[in-house]
N, C-alpha and C positions, 0 to 999 in steps of 0.2 A: 698546483703547477709542479710538474716533475723536474727534478734536478738534472741538468745536462752536464755531463763531464767534459773536461777539456778534450779528451779523445773524440767524443761524439761531436763536439763543436767543430773540431778540425775535420772530421769526416764529412760533416754537413757542408762546411765551407768548400772542401775539395770537390764534393759532388756538384755543388752549385757552379763552381768554376769550370768543371768539365762540361756540364750542361750548356753553359754559356759559350764555351769554345766550340762545341759541336754545332750549336745553333748558328753561330757566326760563320763557321765553315760551310755549312749547308746553304746558308743564305748567299754566301759569296759564290759558291758553285752555281746556284740557281741564277744569280745575277749575271754571271759570265755567260751561261747558256742563253739566257734571254737576249743579252747584248749581241752575241754571235748570230743568233737567229735574225734579229732585227737588222743587223748589218748586212748579212747575206741576202735577205729579202729586199733590202733597199737597192743593193747593187744589181740584183737580178731584175728588179723592176725598171731600173734605169736602162739596162741593156735591152730588155724587151721593148720598152718604149722607143728607144733609138731605132730598133730594127723593124718593129711592126706598127709604130704610131701609138696614140693614146690607148691606154688599156681600159677595158670595160671594168665596172665596179666589181663584178663577180671575180675577175682575175685578181684584182687588187686585194680582195678579201681572202682569196686562197693563199696569196703570198703572205699576208699578215698572220695567217693561222697555220702555216705549213710547218712540218717537222724539218729537222736538219737533213734527213735523208731525202725528203721530197725536194727541198731546195737544191741539193746536189744533183739529183736526177734531172730536174728541169734545166739547170745550168748546163749540164752536159748536152741535153737535147737541143738547147738553143743554138748550138754550133751548126747543126745540120738541118734544123727544122725549116721547111718551106713556108709554114703558116703558124700563127699563134696557137691554134687549136692542136697542132701536132706536138707542140711543147708539152701541153697538159693532157695529152691523150692517155686514157687510163688502161688501154689494152696492152 
């Protein structure tokens, strides 16, 4: 077994601490994004249901898997859309 100097031990410890900090920070960012997506999707689903009635499973699935940009676009469209399909129109 190789001898590890105190400088090496300190460097290893610092590297492990930095790795842990980075991992926690990335996890926190990911968690915040997931929470924001879930919250926006829930609100949009409530608004769509209030305006157009019960939503088909296909639309509910699209809401659950949408990106933040998609949710923003659909929320804006909701204001003027005469039908549910107009909100989700891909053209």
